[in-house]
N, C-alpha and C positions, 0 to 999 in steps of 0.2 A: 504494500500500500504506500502511496505517496506521502511524503512528509508534509507537503503543502495541503492544508485542510480543504482548500477550495477544489483542488484537483481530486483529492480523495473523495470528496462529496460528489463531484460530477461523475466520477467513475462508478462509484457504488450505486448511484441513482440510475445510471444507464443499465448496469447489470440487473438491478432489481426490476426495472420496468420490462426489460426483455424476458427475464425469467418468469415474471407474472403472466405475460402474454402466452408463454409456452406451458403454463401450468406447473412450473418447476420452482416456484419461489418457496424457499424453506424459511423456517423460523430463524435459523441462524443468519440468513441473508437479511431478514427484516431487522434483526438485532444489530448487525453490522451497519446497515443503513442508518438506524437510529443513533448509533454511536458516532458516526462521522457527521451527522447533522448536529449533534450536541457539541462536537468539537469545532464547529464553525466559529469564526471570530464574532465579536459583538456586532450588531447591526444586521444580522442575517436571520432574524426571527421569522420572516415570511417563509424562508426555506425550511426551517424547523417545523413550522405549522403545516406546510405542504407535505412533508414526510409523515407527520402524525396523521393527517387525513388519508394518505395513501395506505399506511399500515392499518388504520382502523377499518378501511373499506375494501381492501384488495381481495380478501377471501370471498366476499360476497359477489363482487363484480371486477375481476382482474383487468379486463380490457379497458373498461371505463376509467378505473383509477390509475392505470398505467398511462393512458392518454392524458389524463389531467396532470399527472406529475411531469410528463414529457412537455406539455404546453408551458407549465410553470418553468421548467428548466430552460426552455428556449428563451424566455424573457429574462430569467435570472442570469443566465450565461452572458447574454448581451450586456446587461447592466453591470455585471461584475467584471468580466474580462475585457470588455471594450470601453470601460469607463475612463474618463479623464481625471478621476478622483486621485489627488496627489497622495492619498493614504494607501493606494494600491499601485505598486510599481513592480511589474514582473522582471524588470532588469536588475532588481536588487535581490531576487530570490537566488539562493545558492543552488548550483547544479547538484542534482541527486546522483547522476551517473557520469562516468568518465567521458562518454561520447558527447555529452552536452557541452564540453569545453574544447573539443578537438576541432582543429581547423579543417582537417580532411573530411569532416562531417558537415561542414558548412557553418560552423560556429566559431566564436572567438575572435 
């Protein structure tokens, strides 16, 4: 799992919604999603609420709740990752993997 809570949240949300549509969402996947939602920085309460609604309703109607969470994530991702907010700067995030700093991989 990513050390960046925003990336971890995005990844776990994607996995949860896809598994819900396939009928393969397990309790441990729901718990992992809840944990990454709680680990989000301050100011991401709507994301936590979206996850809570997903977890509450996904067993009754997986496709509907997966769609709802996907729609939320589309807006949340645009607001979060495309933001001009000076409090969020991806250039200051430390690389997690060796290849992220290698010039031969197009970085650095």
